SERO-4910 file (N, C-alpha, C, O; in steps of 0.05 Angstrom, whole numbers):
BEGIN
 pado doro    nc1    nc2    nc3   cac1   cac2   cac3    cc1    cc2    cc3    oc1    oc2    oc3
  Met    A   1723    244    977   1732    217    975   1709    198    984   1696    203   1004
  Lys    A   1705    177    969   1685    157    975   1698    133    989   1718    122    979
  Ile    A   1686    125   1011   1697    103   1027   1677     80   1029   1654     85   1036
  Ser    A   1685     56   1022   1669     32   1026   1677     20   1053   1701     15   1057
  Ile    A   1658     16   1070   1664      4   1097   1644    -19   1101   1620    -15   1096
  Ala    A   1654    -41   1109   1636    -64   1115   1648    -81   1137   1672    -79   1143
  Ser    A   1631    -96   1150   1640   -113   1173   1621   -137   1175   1599   -138   1164
  Asp    A   1631   -156   1190   1614   -178   1200   1601   -169   1226   1604   -145   1234
  His    A   1588   -187   1239   1574   -180   1265   1594   -172   1286   1588   -155   1303
  Ala    A   1618   -184   1286   1638   -178   1307   1649   -150   1304   1659   -138   1323
  Gly    A   1648   -139   1280   1658   -112   1275   1637    -91   1273   1643    -68   1268
  Phe    A   1612   -100   1277   1589    -81   1273   1591    -56   1290   1588    -34   1279
  Asp    A   1595    -59   1316   1595    -36   1333   1617    -16   1326   1613      8   1325
  Leu    A   1641    -26   1321   1663     -9   1313   1657      4   1286   1663     28   1282
  Arg    A   1645    -11   1268   1638      1   1242   1619     24   1245   1622     44   1231
  Gln    A   1600     22   1263   1581     44   1267   1596     69   1277   1590     91   1268
  Lys    A   1614     65   1295   1630     88   1306   1647    101   1284   1648    125   1281
  Val    A   1661     84   1269   1679     94   1247   1662    108   1226   1670    129   1215
  Thr    A   1639     96   1218   1622    108   1198   1613    136   1206   1613    154   1191
  Ala    A   1604    138   1231   1595    164   1241   1618    185   1240   1613    208   1232
  His    A   1641    176   1247   1665    194   1246   1671    203   1217   1676    226   1212
  Leu    A   1670    184   1199   1675    190   1170   1655    210   1160   1662    229   1146
  Lys    A   1629    206   1166   1608    224   1156   1612    252   1168   1608    272   1155
  Glu    A   1619    253   1194   1625    278   1207   1647    294   1194   1647    318   1193
  Lys    A   1667    279   1183   1689    292   1170   1684    298   1141   1701    310   1127
  Gly    A   1660    291   1131   1652    298   1104   1657    278   1082   1654    283   1059
  Tyr    A   1665    254   1090   1669    232   1070   1642    221   1061   1623    220   1077
  Glu    A   1641    213   1036   1618    198   1027   1623    169   1034   1644    158   1028
  Val    A   1604    156   1048   1608    129   1058   1588    110   1045   1564    115   1044
  Ile    A   1599     88   1036   1583     65   1025   1586     43   1046   1607     32   1050
  Glu    A   1564     37   1060   1565     19   1082   1553     -8   1074   1533     -9   1060
  Gly    A   1565    -29   1084   1555    -56   1079   1561    -75   1101   1575    -68   1120
  Gly    A   1550    -99   1099   1556   -119   1119   1533   -123   1138   1510   -119   1132
  Ala    A   1541   -131   1162   1522   -138   1183   1502   -116   1190   1509    -92   1190
  Asp    A   1478   -124   1197   1457   -105   1205   1457   -101   1236   1445    -83   1246
  Ser    A   1471   -119   1250   1472   -117   1279   1495   -134   1289   1507   -150   1275
  Ala    A   1501   -130   1315   1522   -146   1327   1511   -173   1337   1527   -191   1344
  Asp    A   1485   -176   1336   1472   -200   1348   1467   -221   1327   1464   -245   1334
  Lys    A   1465   -214   1302   1458   -233   1281   1483   -239   1264   1494   -222   1252
  Pro    A   1491   -265   1264   1515   -272   1250   1516   -263   1221   1496   -265   1207
  Tyr    A   1539   -253   1212   1543   -244   1185   1571   -252   1177   1590   -249   1192
  Asn    A   1574   -264   1153   1599   -275   1144   1618   -253   1135   1612   -236   1119
  Tyr    A   1642   -253   1147   1662   -233   1139   1671   -236   1110   1680   -216   1098
  Val    A   1668   -259   1099   1674   -263   1070   1657   -245   1053   1667   -232   1035
  Asp    A   1631   -245   1059   1613   -228   1043   1619   -198   1047   1618   -183   1028
  Ala    A   1626   -190   1071   1634   -162   1076   1659   -155   1060   1661   -133   1049
  Gly    A   1679   -173   1060   1703   -168   1046   1699   -166   1016   1711   -149   1002
  Ile    A   1682   -183   1005   1675   -182    977   1664   -155    969   1671   -143    949
  Lys    A   1646   -145    986   1633   -119    981   1653    -97    979   1653    -81    960
  Ile    A   1672    -95    997   1692    -74    997   1710    -77    973   1714    -57    959
  Ala    A   1720   -100    968   1739   -104    945   1725    -96    919   1737    -83    902
  Glu    A   1701   -105    915   1687    -98    890   1680    -69    888   1681    -57    866
  Asp    A   1674    -56    910   1669    -27    910   1694    -12    901   1693      7    885
  Val    A   1717    -19    913   1742     -6    907   1751    -11    878   1759      7    864
  Leu    A   1750    -36    870   1759    -43    843   1742    -32    821   1752    -26    799
  Ser    A   1716    -29    826   1698    -18    806   1700     13    804   1689     24    785
  Gly    A   1713     25    824   1714     54    824   1691     67    839   1689     91    841
  Lys    A   1673     50    849   1650     61    865   1661     74    890   1649     94    900
  Ala    A   1683     64    901   1696     75    924   1725     80    919   1737     65    903
  Asp    A   1737    100    931   1765    106    928   1782     88    947   1804     80    939
  Arg    A   1772     83    970   1787     67    990   1766     50   1006   1742     55   1005
  Gly    A   1777     30   1020   1759     13   1036   1769      9   1064   1793     11   1070
  Ile    A   1750      4   1082   1756     -2   1110   1741    -28   1116   1717    -30   1114
  Ala    A   1756    -48   1124   1746    -75   1129   1749    -82   1159   1770    -79   1171
  Ile    A   1727    -91   1171   1727    -97   1200   1714   -124   1205   1691   -128   1197
  Cys    A   1728   -141   1219   1716   -166   1230   1726   -168   1258   1736   -149   1269
  Gly    A   1724   -191   1270   1732   -194   1298   1761   -187   1303   1767   -172   1321
  Thr    A   1779   -199   1287   1808   -194   1290   1819   -178   1267   1840   -166   1269
  Gly    A   1804   -176   1245   1814   -164   1220   1829   -183   1202   1834   -177   1179
  Ile    A   1835   -207   1213   1851   -226   1197   1834   -238   1175   1842   -236   1151
  Gly    A   1811   -249   1181   1795   -262   1161   1787   -243   1138   1790   -251   1115
  Ile    A   1777   -220   1145   1768   -201   1124   1791   -191   1107   1788   -185   1084
  Ser    A   1815   -188   1120   1838   -179   1104   1846   -201   1084   1855   -194   1062
  Leu    A   1844   -226   1092   1850   -248   1074   1832   -247   1050   1840   -251   1027
  Val    A   1806   -242   1055   1787   -241   1033   1793   -218   1013   1795   -224    989
  Val    A   1796   -194   1023   1800   -172   1004   1826   -174    989   1828   -165    966
  Asn    A   1846   -186   1001   1872   -190    988   1871   -212    967   1891   -216    953
  Lys    A   1849   -226    964   1846   -246    943   1839   -233    916   1838   -246    896
  Tyr    A   1835   -207    916   1828   -192    892   1853   -178    880   1867   -164    894
  Lys    A   1857   -183    855   1879   -170    841   1874   -140    841   1853   -130    832
  Gly    A   1894   -124    850   1891    -95    851   1884    -85    878   1885    -60    883
  Ile    A   1878   -102    897   1873    -94    924   1899    -98    940   1911   -119    939
  Arg    A   1906    -78    955   1928    -79    974   1917    -71   1001   1913    -48   1007
  Cys    A   1911    -91   1017   1899    -87   1043   1919    -91   1065   1932   -112   1067
  Gly    A   1922    -71   1083   1939    -74   1106   1923    -79   1131   1905    -64   1137
  Leu    A   1929   -101   1145   1917   -107   1171   1933    -91   1191   1957    -95   1195
  Cys    A   1919    -72   1204   1933    -53   1222   1923    -56   1251   1899    -60   1255
  Thr    A   1941    -52   1269   1934    -52   1298   1942    -27   1312   1938    -23   1336
  Asn    A   1954     -8   1297   1961     17   1308   1963     39   1287   1963     33   1263
  Glu    A   1965     63   1295   1965     86   1276   1989     86   1258   1987     93   1234
  Tyr    A   2012     78   1268   2037     77   1252   2033     57   1229   2041     64   1206
  Met    A   2023     34   1234   2018     14   1213   1999     25   1192   2003     21   1168
  Ala    A   1978     39   1201   1959     50   1182   1972     71   1164   1968     71   1140
  Arg    A   1989     88   1176   2003    108   1161   2022     95   1141   2024    103   1118
  Met    A   2037     75   1150   2057     62   1133   2044     46   1110   2055     43   1089
  Ser    A   2020     35   1116   2006     20   1095   2000     38   1071   2000     28   1048
  Arg    A   1996     63   1075   1991     82   1054   2018     92   1043   2023     92   1018
  Gln    A   2035    101   1061   2060    115   1053   2079     96   1037   2090    103   1017
  His    A   2082     71   1047   2101     53   1035   2088     32   1016   2102     23    998
  Asn    A   2063     25   1020   2050      4   1005   2028     12    987   2017     -4    972
  Asp    A   2021     38    988   1998     48    972   1973     31    976   1959     25    957
  Ala    A   1968     23   1001   1945      7   1007   1920     22   1000   1918     46   1004
  Asn    A   1900      7    989   1875     20    983   1852     10   1002   1830     19   1000
  Val    A   1859     -9   1019   1841    -19   1039   1856    -22   1065   1879    -31   1065
  Ile    A   1843    -16   1087   1854    -21   1114   1835    -41   1128   1811    -39   1125
  Ala    A   1847    -59   1142   1831    -78   1158   1839    -75   1188   1861    -69   1195
  Met    A   1819    -80   1204   1823    -79   1233   1803    -98   1247   1784   -106   1235
  Gly    A   1809   -104   1272   1792   -121   1288   1775   -106   1308   1785    -91   1324
  Gly    A   1749   -111   1307   1731    -99   1326   1735   -109   1354   1727    -95   1373
  Arg    A   1747   -132   1356   1752   -144   1383   1781   -139   1391   1790   -148   1412
  Val    A   1796   -124   1375   1825   -120   1379   1832    -91   1385   1848    -85   1402
  Val    A   1819    -73   1371   1825    -44   1374   1801    -29   1386   1778    -36   1379
  Gly    A   1806    -10   1402   1785      6   1413   1776     28   1393   1789     33   1373
  Gln    A   1755     41   1400   1743     62   1383   1763     85   1377   1766     92   1354
  Ser    A   1776     96   1397   1794    118   1393   1817    111   1375   1825    126   1357
  Leu    A   1828     87   1380   1850     78   1363   1841     73   1334   1855     80   1316
  Ala    A   1818     61   1331   1807     56   1304   1804     82   1289   1811     83   1265
  Ile    A   1793    102   1301   1789    128   1288   1816    140   1281   1819    152   1259
  Ala    A   1836    139   1299   1862    149   1293   1875    134   1269   1888    147   1252
  Met    A   1871    108   1268   1882     92   1246   1868    100   1220   1882    103   1199
  Val    A   1842    103   1220   1827    110   1196   1836    138   1186   1840    142   1162
  Asp    A   1838    157   1204   1847    184   1197   1875    183   1184   1880    195   1164
  Ala    A   1893    168   1196   1920    165   1185   1920    153   1158   1933    162   1139
  Phe    A   1904    132   1155   1902    117   1129   1891    135   1107   1900    135   1084
  Leu    A   1871    151   1114   1858    168   1094   1873    194   1087   1871    205   1065
  Glu    A   1888    203   1106   1903    229   1103   1931    225   1091   1942    243   1079
  Glu    A   1942    201   1095   1970    197   1086   1971    193   1056   1953    181   1043
  Glu    A   1993    203   1044   1998    200   1015   2018    178   1011   2034    172   1028
  Phe    A   2017    166    987   2037    147    979   2063    161    974   2063    182    960
  Ala    A   2085    151    985   2111    165    983   2124    161    955   2141    177    948
  Gly    A   2116    141    941   2128    136    914   2157    129    917   2165    115    935
  Asp    A   2173    138    898   2202    134    899   2209    104    901   2198     88    886
  Arg    A   2226     97    919   2235     69    922   2211     51    929   2211     27    923
  His    A   2190     62    942   2167     47    949   2150     40    924   2137     20    923
  Ala    A   2151     57    904   2137     52    879   2148     27    865   2133     12    853
  Val    A   2174     24    867   2187      0    856   2175    -25    870   2170    -45    856
  Arg    A   2173    -24    896   2162    -47    911   2133    -52    904   2125    -75    902
  Val    A   2117    -31    902   2089    -35    894   2087    -47    866   2070    -64    861
  Asp    A   2105    -38    848   2106    -50    822   2113    -80    823   2103    -96    808
  Asn    A   2131    -87    842   2138   -115    846   2114   -131    856   2110   -154    848
  Ile    A   2098   -119    873   2074   -132    882   2055   -137    859   2043   -158    856
  Arg    A   2052   -117    842   2035   -120    818   2045   -142    800   2029   -157    788
  Ala    A   2071   -144    797   2083   -166    781   2076   -193    792   2071   -212    778
  Val    A   2077   -196    819   2070   -221    832   2040   -227    826   2033   -250    821
  Glu    A   2024   -206    828   1995   -210    822   1991   -219    793   1977   -239    788
  Asp    A   2005   -206    775   2002   -213    746   2010   -242    742   1998   -256    725
  Lys    A   2031   -251    756   2040   -279    752   2022   -299    765   2017   -321    753
  Asn    A   2011   -293    788   1996   -313    804   1965   -311    803   1952   -331    809
  Phe    A   1954   -288    796   1925   -286    794   1917   -293    765   1924   -278    747
  Lys    A   1903   -314    762   1894   -323    736   1866   -314    730   1855   -319    709
***
């Protein structure tokens, strides 16, 4: 599985830890965003990178990190076909996949610690979409996108 991961400067340190974990587990990682925690980098640009990687098929899933996860999740969710869940715990990460078929997870580098972030990423990448009644809801989300994304 190919994973696109990007962050602004506030998410840089956490991105480094998560990227190392992903590579250790054998995932192919496409990394983007800030080059350091010290030099400002716009979370909008990082979010664009992830959304475009996922939508183009360059990546299967995405991981978005900024200071709180809020800004970058707003950016990636502006793309038709992206379903990004902003998660603060492992249960939310698991449910974002199981119930919402999320293809991107967002988190805050200033909000979650390294161990929790890794647990959330593992849950997000290992969980399957449950389908069934949840597929109806995901189809409803797509219908809203079709109506409102011009």
